[in-house]
Structure formats: C-alpha cells, structure tokens
C-alpha positions as CSV (number, residue, x, y, z in Angstrom):
1,X,28.9,3.8,16.8
2,X,26.0,3.1,14.4
3,X,22.5,3.2,15.6
4,X,20.6,-0.1,15.1
5,X,17.4,1.9,14.6
6,X,18.8,3.3,11.4
7,X,19.1,-0.2,10.1
8,X,15.6,-1.2,10.9
9,X,13.3,-1.8,7.8
10,X,10.5,0.7,8.3
11,X,8.6,-0.7,5.3
12,X,5.1,-2.0,5.9
13,X,5.2,-5.7,6.2
14,X,3.2,-6.2,3.0
15,X,5.9,-4.1,1.2
16,X,9.0,-5.8,2.4
17,X,11.5,-7.7,0.4
18,X,10.4,-6.4,-3.0
19,X,12.9,-6.3,-5.9
20,X,15.0,-3.1,-6.1
21,X,13.7,-2.2,-9.6
22,X,10.2,-0.6,-9.3
23,X,9.1,-1.9,-12.7
24,X,9.8,-5.4,-11.5
25,X,8.4,-4.8,-7.9
26,X,5.1,-3.2,-8.9
27,X,3.3,-6.3,-10.2
28,X,4.6,-8.4,-7.2
29,X,3.3,-5.8,-4.7
30,X,-0.1,-5.7,-6.6
31,X,-0.3,-9.6,-6.4
32,X,0.5,-9.5,-2.7
33,X,-2.2,-7.0,-2.0
34,X,-4.8,-9.1,-4.0
35,X,-3.7,-12.3,-2.3
36,X,-3.8,-10.8,1.2
37,X,-7.1,-9.0,0.7
38,X,-9.0,-10.9,-1.9
39,X,-12.3,-9.8,-3.4
40,X,-15.1,-10.6,-0.9
41,X,-12.9,-10.3,2.2
42,X,-13.7,-7.9,5.0
43,X,-13.0,-4.2,4.6
44,X,-12.9,-3.9,8.4
45,X,-10.0,-6.3,8.6
46,X,-8.3,-4.5,5.7
47,X,-8.6,-1.2,7.5
48,X,-7.4,-2.6,10.8
49,X,-4.3,-4.1,9.3
50,X,-3.5,-1.1,7.2
51,X,-3.7,1.2,10.3
52,X,-1.5,-1.2,12.3
53,X,1.0,-0.9,9.5
54,X,0.9,2.9,9.7
55,X,-0.9,3.5,6.4
56,X,-2.9,6.7,6.0
57,X,-6.4,6.0,4.8
58,X,-8.4,8.5,2.6
59,X,-11.6,8.5,0.6
60,X,-11.5,9.1,-3.1
61,X,-13.9,10.7,-5.6
62,X,-14.9,7.6,-7.6
63,X,-15.4,9.8,-10.7
64,X,-11.9,11.1,-10.7
65,X,-10.2,7.9,-9.5
66,X,-8.4,6.3,-12.6
67,X,-9.7,2.8,-11.7
68,X,-13.0,3.8,-9.9
69,X,-11.7,3.0,-6.4
70,X,-13.4,4.8,-3.5
71,X,-10.7,4.5,-0.8
72,X,-6.9,4.4,-0.7
73,X,-4.2,3.9,1.9
74,X,-0.7,5.2,1.6
75,X,2.5,4.4,3.5
76,X,5.8,6.1,2.8
77,X,9.3,6.4,4.2
78,X,12.3,8.6,3.4
79,X,15.3,7.0,1.7
80,X,17.5,9.9,0.9
81,X,17.1,11.6,-1.5
82,X,13.7,10.0,-2.3
83,X,10.5,9.0,-0.6
84,X,9.4,5.4,-1.2
85,X,5.6,4.8,-1.1
86,X,3.1,2.0,-1.1
87,X,-0.4,2.6,-2.2
88,X,-3.4,0.3,-1.8
89,X,-6.7,1.3,-3.4
90,X,-10.0,-0.4,-3.1
91,X,-13.8,-0.3,-3.3
92,X,-16.1,-2.1,-0.9
93,X,-19.9,-2.6,-0.4
94,X,-21.5,-3.9,2.7
95,X,-18.1,-4.3,4.3
96,X,-16.9,-6.6,1.5
97,X,-14.0,-5.7,-0.8
98,X,-15.3,-5.6,-4.4
99,X,-12.1,-4.3,-6.1
100,X,-8.5,-3.8,-5.0
101,X,-5.0,-3.0,-6.3
102,X,-1.6,-2.0,-5.1
103,X,1.1,0.4,-6.4
104,X,4.7,0.8,-5.3
105,X,7.1,3.6,-6.3
106,X,9.1,6.6,-5.3
107,X,9.2,10.3,-5.6
108,X,12.5,12.0,-5.9
109,X,13.5,15.7,-6.2
C-alpha cells in the first residue's frame, strides 16, 4: 500500500508547478515573487504569508548581500538525493517592500 502523504506536494504554494529545468524555472519564480509581493506592498503581509508557507526568515548583512537585501526567507524539501529550495530576499522601509527577488534551485551531494 502506498502512502498518500508521500504523494503530497510539500512545495510552498508560490513555488508549485514550476518547470523541471531550474534554468527555466528561476525567472518564472522570480516573476511570481515580484507579482505577489510588489514594491510598495506590506512587509507584514509578506512575513505572515511566508511563515504560513513554512519559510524560515532571517536577517542579512546588507554589505555582504550580493543584491543589498536585508532579509531573506527560505523553504526547502528533500527530494532524494537532493534538497530543493526556494529563496525570497527583500528590503523594506517603514513596513513597505522597497526591493524583492526570488531564487529557486537545488543542492545535491
């Protein structure tokens, strides 16, 4: 008997139904992020949605961040033998998003 839980897509909603090829999927994911959380939208709403989707939120050192973002959120799942991840990075001032971007990829042994 096969467990139905094993068939469940554990991907965050914003990361579902992307093309299988990461090179093709990355710009699509970035566009989804920018469309869902456009510049000027509420950082509080972004944080609430990301936490509901089980993203882990961290602060960044703006000087060492390649694009100058100050926060990022990561979600990942295991897909043997790799880990698939979704990364959303942003900067906000006065609870308004001022810059945002998304990355999608995998880490394999």
